[in-house]
Backbone as JSON, one array per atom type, in Angstrom:
{
  "sequence": "MNDKKEMIIDVVNKLPSFPSSVVKIMNMNDEDANPRVIIDLIRLDPVLTLRILKLVNSAFFGLRHKITNIQQAYMLLGLENTRSLLLGIAAMGCLPDFELLGNINQNEFLNHSIATGVLAKLLSEKKKEKVYKSEILFTSGLLHDFGKIPLAFIDNDTYRMIIIESNKKGVSLIELENDYFGITHTQVGLLLAEKWNLPVEIKAAMGNHHLLSNEYSPDQSIECYDLTYYIHIANTICKKQKIGESGNSVFTDISDQSLEWFNVNTSELDEMLDNLKEELVSVDFFWK",
  "N": [[-21.24, -17.24, 11.85], [-19.09, -14.57, 12.87], [-20.66, -11.55, 13.83], [-19.53, -9.03, 13.31], [-17.64, -9.68, 11.4], [-19.32, -10.4, 9.29], [-20.46, -7.89, 8.79], [-18.21, -6.45, 7.95], [-17.47, -7.82, 5.6], [-19.76, -7.28, 4.14], [-19.53, -4.49, 3.87], [-17.24, -4.35, 2.21], [-18.22, -5.65, -0.08], [-20.09, -3.82, -0.92], [-18.65, -1.65, -1.7], [-17.76, 0.88, -4.08], [-16.85, 0.38, -7.55], [-13.67, 0.88, -9.26], [-13.06, 4.08, -10.83], [-14.07, 4.45, -14.24], [-12.22, 5.63, -15.95], [-9.75, 5.13, -14.7], [-9.69, 2.33, -14.81], [-9.57, 1.91, -17.58], [-7.06, 3.05, -18.17], [-5.36, 1.41, -16.64], [-5.69, -0.98, -17.95], [-4.42, -0.68, -20.34], [-1.93, -1.76, -22.6], [1.64, -1.4, -22.37], [2.71, -0.72, -24.82], [0.56, 0.34, -26.13], [-0.12, 2.55, -24.72], [-0.96, 5.59, -25.02], [0.2, 8.77, -24.37], [-1.34, 11.14, -24.73], [-3.99, 10.2, -24.81], [-4.2, 9.1, -22.23], [-3.83, 11.39, -20.63], [-6.09, 12.86, -21.41], [-8.13, 11.16, -20.47], [-7.73, 11.3, -17.7], [-8.25, 14.0, -17.28], [-10.99, 14.06, -17.57], [-11.97, 13.37, -15.14], [-12.51, 15.21, -12.47], [-11.85, 14.89, -9.72], [-9.73, 13.02, -9.65], [-7.9, 14.51, -11.12], [-7.49, 16.76, -9.44], [-6.38, 15.53, -7.14], [-4.04, 14.32, -8.11], [-2.59, 16.56, -8.96], [-2.32, 17.87, -6.51], [-0.72, 16.04, -5.23], [1.7, 15.91, -6.79], [2.62, 18.43, -6.34], [3.35, 18.39, -3.74], [5.42, 18.08, -0.74], [6.7, 15.71, -1.08], [7.68, 15.45, -3.69], [9.16, 17.74, -3.93], [9.4, 19.97, -5.7], [10.57, 22.89, -7.41], [9.06, 24.56, -8.95], [5.59, 25.16, -9.44], [3.33, 22.65, -10.48], [0.79, 22.86, -12.8], [-1.05, 21.62, -14.44], [-2.45, 18.54, -15.81], [-1.02, 17.51, -17.96], [1.6, 18.45, -17.56], [2.07, 17.15, -15.14], [1.97, 14.45, -15.92], [4.18, 14.32, -17.62], [6.18, 14.68, -15.77], [5.83, 12.46, -14.05], [5.68, 10.11, -15.64], [4.68, 6.99, -17.27], [4.55, 4.59, -15.58], [4.66, 5.55, -12.89], [2.44, 7.24, -12.93], [0.35, 5.4, -13.27], [0.63, 3.96, -10.86], [0.0, 5.92, -8.92], [-2.59, 6.54, -9.67], [-3.93, 4.14, -9.08], [-3.63, 4.06, -6.27], [-4.95, 6.45, -5.52], [-7.5, 5.91, -6.53], [-8.2, 3.72, -4.93], [-8.28, 4.92, -2.36], [-10.36, 6.65, -2.84], [-12.51, 4.93, -3.1], [-12.75, 3.61, -0.68], [-14.18, 3.78, 2.67], [-14.25, 7.04, 4.12], [-11.92, 8.29, 6.53], [-10.76, 9.7, 9.59], [-9.39, 8.8, 11.77], [-7.66, 5.77, 12.3], [-8.21, 3.36, 14.32], [-6.28, 4.52, 16.84], [-4.73, 6.06, 15.24], [-3.81, 8.7, 13.15], [-4.96, 9.72, 9.89], [-2.99, 10.75, 8.12], [-0.56, 9.79, 9.18], [-0.9, 7.04, 8.9], [-1.1, 6.83, 6.1], [1.4, 7.85, 5.41], [3.09, 5.78, 6.32], [2.21, 3.74, 4.62], [2.83, 4.72, 2.06], [5.61, 5.06, 2.31], [6.39, 2.4, 2.57], [5.81, 1.47, 0.01], [7.57, 3.06, -1.52], [10.06, 2.23, -0.48], [10.03, -0.49, -1.12], [10.31, -0.35, -3.89], [12.88, 0.8, -4.01], [14.43, -1.18, -2.78], [14.17, -3.18, -4.66], [15.62, -2.05, -6.73], [18.16, -2.11, -5.56], [18.58, -4.84, -5.4], [18.73, -5.37, -8.03], [17.24, -6.83, -9.84], [15.02, -6.95, -12.28], [12.26, -7.97, -11.97], [9.71, -7.18, -11.43], [7.52, -4.53, -12.42], [8.02, -1.09, -11.61], [5.66, 0.19, -10.86], [4.05, -1.87, -9.88], [5.44, -2.73, -7.6], [5.48, -0.36, -6.03], [2.71, 0.17, -5.75], [1.84, -2.16, -4.5], [3.12, -1.94, -2.02], [1.97, 0.46, -1.15], [-0.76, -0.23, -0.85], [-0.76, -2.3, 0.98], [-1.67, -2.41, 3.67], [-4.3, -1.64, 3.57], [-6.51, -3.14, 4.16], [-7.09, -2.72, 6.79], [-8.71, -0.53, 6.99], [-11.58, -0.97, 6.48], [-12.06, -2.52, 8.81], [-11.66, -0.7, 10.92], [-13.59, 1.13, 10.2], [-16.02, -0.2, 10.64], [-15.98, -0.61, 13.44], [-14.44, 1.49, 15.16], [-13.77, 2.06, 17.79], [-13.34, -0.45, 18.94], [-11.19, -1.22, 17.34], [-9.28, 0.65, 18.08], [-8.95, -0.16, 20.72], [-7.84, -2.76, 20.42], [-5.42, -2.18, 19.25], [-4.15, -0.8, 21.32], [-4.15, -2.85, 23.23], [-2.59, -4.73, 21.91], [-0.11, -3.43, 21.85], [0.37, -3.17, 24.6], [0.35, -5.78, 25.65], [2.01, -7.17, 24.01], [1.06, -8.74, 21.95], [0.35, -9.97, 18.7], [-1.13, -7.84, 16.22], [-2.68, -8.98, 14.23], [-3.55, -11.38, 15.37], [-5.25, -10.44, 17.4], [-7.1, -9.03, 15.86], [-8.38, -11.15, 14.58], [-9.5, -12.41, 16.81], [-11.36, -10.49, 17.79], [-12.79, -9.51, 15.57], [-13.14, -11.65, 13.89], [-11.86, -11.85, 11.53], [-8.94, -10.9, 9.65], [-6.76, -8.06, 8.9], [-5.24, -8.66, 6.66], [-6.71, -10.63, 5.4], [-9.01, -9.16, 4.8], [-7.81, -7.31, 3.15], [-7.2, -8.94, 0.96], [-9.79, -9.51, 0.1], [-10.52, -6.95, -0.76], [-8.69, -6.59, -2.86], [-9.58, -8.53, -4.62], [-12.16, -7.62, -5.07], [-11.64, -5.28, -6.51], [-10.38, -6.32, -8.64], [-7.55, -6.45, -8.83], [-4.09, -6.82, -9.93], [-2.53, -10.09, -9.69], [-0.12, -10.05, -8.29], [-0.34, -7.85, -6.57], [-2.5, -8.68, -5.06], [-1.27, -10.8, -3.7], [0.58, -9.4, -2.11], [-1.09, -7.81, -0.48], [-2.47, -9.8, 0.81], [-0.57, -11.39, 2.09], [1.64, -10.1, 3.36], [2.79, -10.38, 5.79], [3.93, -12.78, 5.68], [2.62, -15.13, 6.47], [1.82, -18.39, 6.18], [-0.76, -19.38, 6.1], [-2.37, -17.32, 5.35], [-2.61, -16.6, 2.67], [-2.81, -18.32, -0.32], [-2.53, -18.49, -3.29], [-2.85, -19.58, -6.74], [0.0, -19.12, -7.87], [3.07, -17.86, -9.3], [6.55, -18.45, -8.42], [7.89, -16.07, -8.66], [5.92, -14.22, -8.13], [5.45, -14.74, -5.44], [7.87, -13.93, -4.48], [7.56, -11.18, -4.51], [6.19, -10.64, -2.17], [8.22, -10.8, -0.34], [9.69, -8.45, -0.79], [7.77, -6.56, 0.07], [7.32, -7.38, 2.69], [9.9, -7.0, 3.86], [10.26, -4.22, 3.42], [8.03, -3.18, 4.78], [8.54, -4.02, 7.44], [10.96, -2.67, 7.98], [10.13, 0.03, 7.75], [8.36, 0.17, 9.9], [10.1, -0.32, 12.05], [11.76, 1.88, 11.83], [10.0, 3.8, 12.43], [8.53, 5.22, 10.5], [5.91, 6.96, 9.64], [2.81, 5.44, 10.74], [1.43, 2.32, 11.55], [-0.01, 0.88, 13.35], [0.83, -1.61, 14.1], [2.83, -2.04, 16.36], [3.99, -4.11, 17.63], [6.08, -6.4, 16.41], [7.73, -8.89, 14.41], [11.18, -9.68, 13.67], [12.75, -9.17, 10.45], [12.11, -11.87, 8.33], [14.08, -14.89, 8.25], [14.0, -16.27, 5.87], [13.4, -14.27, 4.05], [15.68, -12.62, 4.21], [17.61, -14.42, 3.34], [16.72, -14.87, 0.76], [17.0, -12.28, -0.23], [19.64, -12.09, -0.09], [21.33, -10.87, 1.83], [22.74, -9.99, 5.04], [21.65, -8.96, 8.35], [23.23, -6.76, 9.18], [24.26, -5.8, 6.79], [21.88, -5.05, 5.62], [21.11, -2.97, 7.32], [23.09, -1.12, 6.74], [22.47, -0.62, 4.09], [20.02, 0.58, 4.45], [20.72, 2.97, 5.68], [21.72, 4.32, 3.52], [19.44, 4.73, 2.13], [17.83, 6.37, 3.57], [17.69, 9.14, 3.12], [16.13, 9.26, 0.87], [13.73, 8.51, 1.86], [12.98, 10.35, 3.73], [11.42, 12.45, 2.81], [8.86, 11.5, 2.61], [5.97, 12.57, 3.0], [2.97, 13.63, 2.6], [-0.32, 14.72, 1.54], [-3.52, 13.23, 0.9], [-6.04, 14.16, 0.75]],
  "CA": [[-20.19, -16.27, 11.51], [-19.0, -13.38, 13.68], [-21.48, -10.48, 13.27], [-18.67, -7.96, 12.78], [-17.06, -10.19, 10.16], [-20.36, -10.26, 8.27], [-20.59, -6.46, 8.47], [-17.01, -6.05, 7.2], [-17.61, -8.39, 4.26], [-20.83, -6.52, 3.49], [-18.96, -3.19, 3.5], [-16.37, -4.56, 1.06], [-19.05, -6.0, -1.24], [-20.85, -2.65, -1.36], [-17.76, -0.58, -2.13], [-17.84, 1.14, -5.52], [-15.74, -0.04, -8.42], [-12.78, 1.96, -9.64], [-13.56, 4.92, -11.93], [-13.84, 3.84, -15.56], [-10.99, 6.19, -16.53], [-8.62, 4.41, -14.11], [-9.73, 0.97, -15.35], [-9.09, 1.97, -18.97], [-5.62, 3.3, -18.17], [-4.69, 0.24, -16.1], [-5.79, -2.09, -18.91], [-3.62, -0.39, -21.53], [-0.58, -2.31, -22.72], [2.65, -0.35, -22.43], [2.91, -0.32, -26.22], [-0.62, 1.09, -26.58], [-0.4, 3.62, -23.77], [-0.74, 6.89, -25.65], [0.14, 9.82, -23.34], [-2.45, 12.09, -24.94], [-5.23, 9.52, -24.41], [-4.18, 8.99, -20.76], [-4.04, 12.73, -20.09], [-7.5, 13.21, -21.65], [-8.95, 10.35, -19.57], [-7.61, 11.85, -16.34], [-8.92, 15.31, -17.27], [-12.44, 13.85, -17.48], [-12.31, 13.12, -13.74], [-11.98, 16.35, -11.7], [-11.28, 14.45, -8.44], [-8.41, 12.46, -9.95], [-7.05, 15.63, -11.55], [-7.14, 17.56, -8.26], [-5.52, 14.78, -6.23], [-2.73, 14.14, -8.72], [-1.9, 17.85, -8.92], [-1.94, 18.13, -5.12], [0.37, 15.12, -4.91], [2.97, 16.27, -7.43], [3.06, 19.71, -5.78], [3.59, 18.19, -2.31], [6.82, 18.01, -0.32], [7.26, 14.43, -1.52], [8.42, 15.65, -4.92], [10.11, 18.82, -3.68], [9.62, 20.74, -6.93], [10.76, 24.34, -7.24], [7.99, 25.26, -9.67], [4.29, 24.51, -9.28], [2.72, 21.96, -11.62], [-0.55, 23.44, -12.85], [-1.99, 20.86, -15.26], [-2.19, 17.11, -15.87], [0.02, 17.23, -18.95], [2.88, 18.65, -16.87], [2.19, 16.09, -14.13], [2.29, 13.2, -16.6], [5.56, 14.41, -18.1], [7.03, 14.51, -14.59], [5.67, 11.14, -13.44], [5.86, 8.98, -16.55], [3.56, 6.04, -17.31], [4.47, 3.68, -14.44], [4.3, 6.28, -11.68], [1.06, 7.71, -13.07], [-0.52, 4.26, -12.98], [0.71, 3.67, -9.43], [-0.73, 6.92, -8.16], [-4.01, 6.39, -9.99], [-4.46, 3.02, -8.3], [-3.72, 4.47, -4.87], [-6.0, 7.47, -5.39], [-8.79, 5.24, -6.75], [-8.49, 2.91, -3.74], [-8.68, 5.82, -1.3], [-11.66, 7.21, -3.19], [-13.55, 3.91, -2.96], [-12.86, 3.18, 0.71], [-14.82, 4.76, 3.57], [-13.35, 8.1, 4.59], [-11.6, 8.16, 7.95], [-9.77, 10.6, 10.19], [-8.59, 7.96, 12.65], [-7.68, 4.32, 12.15], [-7.88, 3.09, 15.71], [-5.8, 5.78, 17.4], [-3.73, 6.55, 14.28], [-4.43, 9.63, 12.21], [-4.91, 9.3, 8.48], [-1.72, 11.1, 7.48], [0.48, 8.88, 9.64], [-1.17, 5.75, 8.27], [-0.74, 6.93, 4.68], [2.86, 7.99, 5.32], [3.66, 4.43, 6.42], [1.85, 2.99, 3.42], [3.61, 5.25, 0.94], [7.02, 4.75, 2.55], [6.58, 0.98, 2.27], [5.87, 1.35, -1.45], [8.83, 3.66, -2.0], [11.19, 1.38, -0.07], [9.97, -1.73, -1.91], [10.92, -0.02, -5.18], [14.32, 1.01, -3.82], [15.03, -2.5, -2.51], [14.23, -3.87, -5.94], [16.75, -1.48, -7.47], [19.38, -2.59, -4.94], [18.74, -6.24, -5.75], [19.08, -5.33, -9.45], [16.49, -7.84, -10.59], [13.82, -6.28, -12.79], [11.2, -8.96, -12.12], [8.44, -6.47, -11.35], [7.5, -3.12, -12.77], [8.03, -0.19, -10.44], [4.29, 0.5, -10.45], [3.53, -3.0, -9.1], [6.1, -2.69, -6.3], [5.01, 0.78, -5.26], [1.29, 0.02, -5.42], [1.72, -3.25, -3.52], [3.48, -1.37, -0.72], [0.98, 1.47, -0.79], [-2.06, -0.81, -0.5], [-0.61, -3.53, 1.75], [-2.41, -2.37, 4.93], [-5.61, -1.01, 3.38], [-7.54, -3.99, 4.75], [-7.38, -2.23, 8.13], [-9.68, 0.57, 6.94], [-12.94, -1.45, 6.77], [-12.16, -2.96, 10.2], [-11.84, 0.5, 11.75], [-14.85, 1.77, 9.81], [-17.1, -0.93, 11.3], [-15.95, -0.39, 14.89], [-13.14, 2.09, 15.43], [-13.47, 1.96, 19.22], [-12.74, -1.77, 19.15], [-9.88, -1.26, 16.69], [-8.38, 1.41, 18.95], [-8.69, -0.98, 21.89], [-6.94, -3.88, 20.14], [-4.08, -1.61, 19.03], [-3.6, -0.56, 22.65], [-3.92, -4.16, 23.85], [-1.45, -5.33, 21.22], [1.1, -2.75, 22.32], [0.57, -3.38, 26.02], [0.58, -7.19, 25.97], [2.97, -7.77, 23.09], [0.36, -9.71, 21.11], [0.28, -9.47, 17.33], [-2.39, -7.21, 15.86], [-3.46, -9.94, 13.44], [-4.18, -12.32, 16.3], [-6.35, -9.75, 18.07], [-8.13, -8.77, 14.85], [-9.14, -12.38, 14.39], [-10.27, -12.66, 18.03], [-12.46, -9.55, 17.99], [-13.58, -9.3, 14.35], [-13.31, -12.9, 13.15], [-11.19, -11.7, 10.24], [-7.74, -10.08, 9.81], [-6.62, -7.02, 7.86], [-4.71, -9.25, 5.44], [-7.83, -11.3, 4.73], [-9.85, -8.09, 4.24], [-7.04, -6.78, 2.02], [-7.39, -9.85, -0.18], [-11.16, -9.27, -0.4], [-10.48, -5.69, -1.5], [-7.96, -6.81, -4.11], [-10.46, -9.3, -5.51], [-13.26, -6.72, -5.42], [-11.17, -4.33, -7.51], [-9.72, -7.06, -9.72], [-6.15, -6.01, -8.91], [-3.17, -7.87, -10.41], [-2.28, -11.15, -8.71], [1.02, -9.69, -7.45], [-0.83, -6.96, -5.52], [-3.28, -9.54, -4.18], [-0.33, -11.53, -2.84], [1.16, -8.48, -1.13], [-2.13, -7.41, 0.46], [-2.92, -10.97, 1.55], [0.46, -12.16, 2.79], [2.86, -9.32, 3.6], [3.4, -10.85, 7.04], [4.5, -14.1, 5.36], [1.95, -16.21, 7.19], [1.48, -19.32, 5.11], [-2.19, -19.67, 6.05], [-3.12, -16.13, 4.98], [-2.84, -16.46, 1.22], [-2.16, -19.39, -1.07], [-3.11, -18.49, -4.64], [-2.11, -20.27, -7.79], [0.91, -18.05, -8.28], [4.44, -18.25, -9.6], [7.51, -18.13, -7.37], [8.23, -14.66, -8.78], [4.87, -13.47, -7.44], [5.69, -14.89, -4.01], [9.03, -13.1, -4.17], [7.13, -9.81, -4.26], [5.82, -10.51, -0.77], [9.46, -10.56, 0.41], [9.97, -7.01, -0.88], [6.82, -5.82, 0.91], [7.58, -7.77, 4.08], [11.12, -6.32, 4.31], [10.01, -2.77, 3.44], [7.07, -2.92, 5.85], [9.22, -4.2, 8.73], [11.92, -1.58, 8.14], [9.4, 1.28, 7.98], [7.85, 0.13, 11.27], [11.23, -0.18, 12.98], [12.27, 3.24, 11.72], [8.9, 4.7, 12.83], [8.14, 6.08, 9.38], [4.46, 6.86, 9.68], [2.28, 4.57, 11.79], [0.54, 1.29, 11.0], [-0.72, 0.23, 14.44], [1.54, -2.85, 14.46], [4.09, -1.74, 17.02], [4.55, -5.41, 17.98], [6.4, -7.06, 15.15], [8.89, -9.76, 14.4], [12.25, -9.25, 12.79], [12.65, -9.64, 9.06], [12.23, -13.33, 8.35], [15.32, -15.45, 7.72], [13.82, -16.66, 4.46], [13.48, -13.04, 3.26], [17.09, -12.21, 4.16], [18.32, -15.38, 2.48], [16.31, -14.59, -0.62], [17.57, -10.99, -0.63], [21.09, -12.33, -0.11], [22.03, -9.95, 2.72], [22.52, -10.22, 6.46], [21.02, -7.8, 8.98], [24.13, -5.6, 9.21], [24.29, -5.27, 5.43], [20.59, -4.39, 5.39], [21.16, -1.71, 8.06], [23.94, -0.21, 5.97], [21.7, -0.24, 2.92], [18.97, 1.49, 4.89], [21.33, 4.29, 5.9], [21.86, 4.96, 2.21], [18.12, 4.99, 1.57], [17.06, 7.23, 4.46], [17.45, 10.46, 2.53], [15.04, 9.15, -0.09], [12.49, 8.26, 2.6], [12.67, 11.46, 4.64], [10.42, 13.35, 2.25], [7.56, 10.83, 2.46], [5.0, 13.24, 3.86], [2.05, 14.46, 1.84], [-1.73, 14.49, 1.89], [-4.37, 12.74, -0.19], [-7.34, 14.83, 0.72]],
  "C": [[-20.25, -15.08, 12.46], [-19.78, -12.23, 13.02], [-20.64, -9.37, 12.64], [-18.0, -8.4, 11.48], [-18.07, -10.06, 9.03], [-20.5, -8.8, 7.83], [-19.41, -5.98, 7.63], [-17.09, -6.56, 5.76], [-18.67, -7.65, 3.47], [-20.34, -5.16, 3.03], [-18.1, -3.33, 2.24], [-17.2, -4.82, -0.2], [-19.79, -4.79, -1.8], [-19.97, -1.48, -1.79], [-17.91, -0.35, -3.63], [-16.65, 0.58, -6.28], [-14.85, 1.15, -8.7], [-13.4, 2.79, -10.76], [-13.19, 4.31, -13.29], [-12.56, 4.36, -16.2], [-9.76, 5.46, -16.01], [-8.54, 3.0, -14.69], [-9.17, 0.96, -16.78], [-7.58, 2.16, -19.03], [-4.85, 2.08, -17.68], [-4.67, -0.92, -17.09], [-5.0, -1.85, -20.19], [-2.3, -1.14, -21.49], [0.41, -1.16, -22.83], [2.8, 0.19, -23.85], [1.76, 0.56, -26.72], [-0.93, 2.3, -25.73], [-0.01, 4.97, -24.37], [-0.87, 8.0, -24.6], [-1.04, 10.77, -23.5], [-3.78, 11.48, -24.51], [-5.32, 9.45, -22.89], [-4.48, 10.34, -20.12], [-5.51, 13.14, -20.25], [-8.43, 12.44, -20.73], [-8.91, 10.9, -18.14], [-8.35, 13.18, -16.24], [-10.44, 15.17, -17.11], [-12.91, 13.65, -16.05], [-11.71, 14.23, -12.88], [-11.32, 15.94, -10.38], [-9.88, 13.89, -8.64], [-7.44, 13.57, -10.3], [-6.56, 16.41, -10.34], [-6.15, 16.82, -7.37], [-4.12, 14.55, -6.82], [-1.94, 15.45, -8.66], [-1.46, 18.18, -7.49], [-0.75, 17.27, -4.74], [1.69, 15.59, -5.5], [3.5, 17.61, -6.92], [3.37, 19.61, -4.28], [5.1, 18.14, -2.03], [7.49, 16.73, -0.79], [8.12, 14.59, -2.77], [9.41, 16.82, -4.83], [10.41, 19.66, -4.9], [9.76, 22.23, -6.62], [9.61, 25.12, -7.87], [6.7, 24.46, -9.57], [3.83, 23.88, -10.59], [1.25, 22.36, -11.66], [-1.54, 22.64, -13.7], [-1.53, 19.39, -15.37], [-1.11, 16.76, -16.88], [1.41, 17.39, -18.32], [3.12, 17.53, -15.85], [2.59, 14.77, -14.78], [3.73, 13.2, -17.09], [6.55, 14.21, -16.95], [7.02, 13.05, -14.12], [6.04, 9.99, -14.37], [4.71, 7.99, -16.4], [3.45, 5.22, -16.03], [4.05, 4.39, -13.17], [2.88, 6.82, -11.74], [0.09, 6.59, -12.75], [-0.54, 3.94, -11.49], [-0.15, 4.64, -8.62], [-2.22, 6.84, -8.43], [-4.64, 5.26, -9.19], [-4.64, 3.41, -6.82], [-4.83, 5.47, -4.64], [-7.38, 6.83, -5.57], [-9.18, 4.42, -5.53], [-8.97, 3.79, -2.6], [-10.06, 6.4, -1.56], [-12.8, 6.23, -3.0], [-13.79, 3.51, -1.51], [-13.58, 4.22, 1.55], [-13.81, 5.8, 4.04], [-13.09, 7.92, 6.08], [-10.61, 9.23, 8.37], [-8.82, 9.81, 11.08], [-8.76, 6.5, 12.27], [-7.22, 3.78, 13.51], [-7.52, 4.4, 16.38], [-4.73, 6.42, 16.51], [-4.4, 7.52, 13.33], [-4.13, 9.24, 10.77], [-3.55, 9.58, 7.85], [-0.6, 10.15, 7.89], [0.33, 7.49, 9.02], [-0.73, 5.77, 6.81], [0.76, 7.12, 4.5], [3.55, 6.63, 5.4], [3.41, 3.65, 5.14], [2.7, 3.41, 2.22], [5.08, 4.91, 1.1], [7.31, 3.29, 2.24], [6.66, 0.77, 0.76], [7.15, 1.9, -2.03], [10.01, 2.74, -1.69], [11.19, 0.06, -0.84], [10.6, -1.51, -3.28], [12.44, 0.11, -5.05], [15.05, -0.31, -3.54], [15.17, -3.29, -3.79], [15.41, -3.36, -6.77], [18.08, -1.97, -6.9], [19.64, -4.05, -5.3], [19.08, -6.4, -7.24], [18.45, -6.49, -10.21], [15.16, -7.21, -11.01], [12.73, -7.31, -13.06], [9.85, -8.27, -12.19], [8.59, -5.05, -11.84], [7.47, -2.28, -11.51], [6.62, 0.07, -9.94], [3.69, -0.61, -9.59], [4.13, -2.98, -7.69], [5.57, -1.55, -5.44], [3.56, 0.59, -4.81], [1.07, -1.09, -4.4], [2.06, -2.75, -2.12], [2.45, -0.37, -0.23], [-0.29, 0.85, -0.23], [-1.98, -1.93, 0.54], [-1.45, -3.55, 3.03], [-3.83, -1.82, 4.78], [-6.75, -1.87, 3.9], [-7.91, -3.56, 6.16], [-8.52, -1.2, 8.12], [-11.11, 0.09, 7.15], [-13.12, -1.95, 8.2], [-12.44, -1.76, 11.11], [-13.16, 1.19, 11.44], [-16.03, 1.11, 10.53], [-17.14, -0.64, 12.79], [-14.58, 0.17, 15.27], [-12.77, 2.03, 16.9], [-12.81, 0.62, 19.53], [-11.35, -1.83, 18.53], [-8.86, -0.48, 17.5], [-7.99, 0.55, 20.17], [-7.71, -2.1, 21.59], [-5.54, -3.39, 19.8], [-3.4, -1.38, 20.38], [-3.26, -1.88, 23.34], [-2.71, -4.86, 23.22], [-0.14, -4.75, 21.73], [1.42, -3.1, 23.78], [0.99, -4.82, 26.33], [1.6, -7.87, 25.05], [2.37, -8.86, 22.22], [0.22, -9.13, 19.71], [-1.1, -8.9, 17.03], [-3.28, -8.18, 15.08], [-4.21, -10.92, 14.35], [-5.39, -11.69, 16.97], [-7.47, -9.38, 17.09], [-9.02, -9.99, 14.67], [-10.02, -12.68, 15.61], [-11.51, -11.78, 18.11], [-13.37, -9.38, 16.76], [-13.88, -10.59, 13.59], [-12.67, -12.88, 11.78], [-10.01, -10.75, 10.44], [-7.64, -9.05, 8.69], [-6.03, -7.59, 6.58], [-5.8, -9.99, 4.67], [-8.78, -10.28, 4.1], [-9.14, -7.46, 3.04], [-7.2, -7.64, 0.78], [-8.78, -9.69, -0.77], [-11.21, -7.99, -1.23], [-9.82, -5.88, -2.86], [-8.81, -7.58, -5.11], [-11.64, -8.45, -5.98], [-12.87, -5.8, -6.57], [-10.43, -4.99, -8.67], [-8.28, -6.59, -9.94], [-5.27, -7.15, -9.4], [-2.83, -8.86, -9.3], [-1.11, -10.81, -7.79], [0.56, -8.8, -6.28], [-1.72, -7.74, -4.54], [-2.38, -10.27, -3.2], [0.23, -10.64, -1.75], [0.13, -8.08, -0.07], [-2.54, -8.59, 1.35], [-1.86, -11.66, 2.38], [1.74, -11.38, 3.05], [3.49, -9.63, 4.95], [4.0, -12.24, 6.9], [3.93, -15.2, 6.25], [1.36, -17.17, 6.17], [-0.02, -19.58, 4.99], [-3.02, -18.47, 5.6], [-3.48, -16.11, 3.49], [-2.1, -17.56, 0.48], [-2.77, -19.5, -2.46], [-2.31, -19.38, -5.58], [-1.18, -19.24, -8.42], [2.31, -18.6, -8.53], [5.35, -17.88, -8.44], [7.9, -16.66, -7.44], [7.19, -13.8, -8.04], [5.07, -13.57, -5.93], [6.89, -14.05, -3.59], [8.62, -11.66, -3.86], [6.75, -9.61, -2.8], [7.06, -10.3, 0.11], [9.8, -9.07, 0.39], [9.07, -6.23, 0.09], [7.05, -6.13, 2.38], [8.81, -7.03, 4.63], [10.87, -4.82, 4.44], [9.07, -2.4, 4.59], [7.74, -2.99, 7.23], [10.2, -3.06, 9.0], [11.2, -0.27, 8.47], [8.82, 1.32, 9.39], [8.97, 0.34, 12.28], [11.77, 1.25, 12.98], [11.22, 4.29, 12.08], [8.58, 5.72, 11.74], [6.63, 5.94, 9.22], [4.05, 5.91, 10.8], [1.28, 3.59, 11.18], [-0.3, 0.62, 12.08], [-0.05, -1.04, 14.93], [2.86, -2.51, 15.14], [4.77, -3.02, 17.52], [4.81, -6.15, 16.68], [7.62, -7.94, 15.32], [9.98, -9.15, 13.54], [11.98, -9.72, 11.38], [12.94, -11.13, 9.03], [13.55, -13.78, 7.73], [15.19, -15.78, 6.25], [13.89, -15.44, 3.55], [14.92, -12.58, 3.11], [17.89, -13.13, 3.25], [17.99, -15.13, 1.02], [16.95, -13.29, -1.12], [19.09, -11.04, -0.69], [21.86, -11.26, 0.65], [21.85, -10.42, 4.15], [21.98, -8.93, 7.07], [21.92, -6.57, 8.99], [24.23, -4.96, 7.83], [23.0, -4.52, 5.11], [20.55, -3.05, 6.11], [21.99, -0.67, 7.3], [23.2, 0.29, 4.74], [20.64, 0.79, 3.3], [19.51, 2.89, 5.12], [21.44, 5.05, 4.59], [20.51, 5.33, 1.6], [17.35, 6.04, 2.36], [16.73, 8.57, 3.84], [16.27, 10.42, 1.57], [13.71, 8.91, 0.6], [12.06, 9.44, 3.45], [11.51, 12.3, 4.12], [9.05, 12.71, 2.08], [6.57, 11.45, 3.43], [4.11, 14.14, 3.0], [0.62, 14.01, 2.1], [-2.51, 14.08, 0.66], [-5.67, 13.52, -0.3], [-7.25, 16.14, -0.04]]
}
């Protein structure tokens, strides 16, 4: 086995589990999700409290008045959005800290991740099929590229080099990841999803958002596979529109199978995007 691949797998295996408060909230059925209990659980974790308050007071929400406590934040966000943000914050808290991912700064990487989650939700609303909860769509988009973080943590100089090589030679980042590390960010993403026992839909998005049939083949329903179309389309659009930065400047167009499934052509999708741009412009906030 490639030495770097072994090191990456070891890093993933040694990552901490999600905070118990997050696990308890994620395991609550919608019917049993008591707002007071959720608020009290979040209050027990000062880091979660601080990051949620920083998030809701960021430019992303554009509020006129400052939110000063978790109860106000929960009333603003609601159950689904609170769960989505908790998952994202928990994932960032468990992963190695980083300032640069290759040659990409943390904020740009997170902006791309968040924009993909936001756009996946908006695309779902345009398709008008409530197959997935908003929290699943947003979180799937948010976490789709997080498998890149352990790769860069193990050897950021190499990751910077393959990003540059990918851009210069027009070779896919996944191909170069496999050549240099013996493992791809989608495969590492799947390891992370399994480590954290994330829902199967999020596993599918993290493991196969490039729609490569050999990347992920779980025992899943067609509806679960459909979710990868949302993430694939949202991810490709965000890269083309240069919303944040993911390192994959070499990319293919949206797959024909995705467009057929979404029941639009490229011109219709461009028109739809124009209507969504205003909602994406404000995707710029910090997690630290």
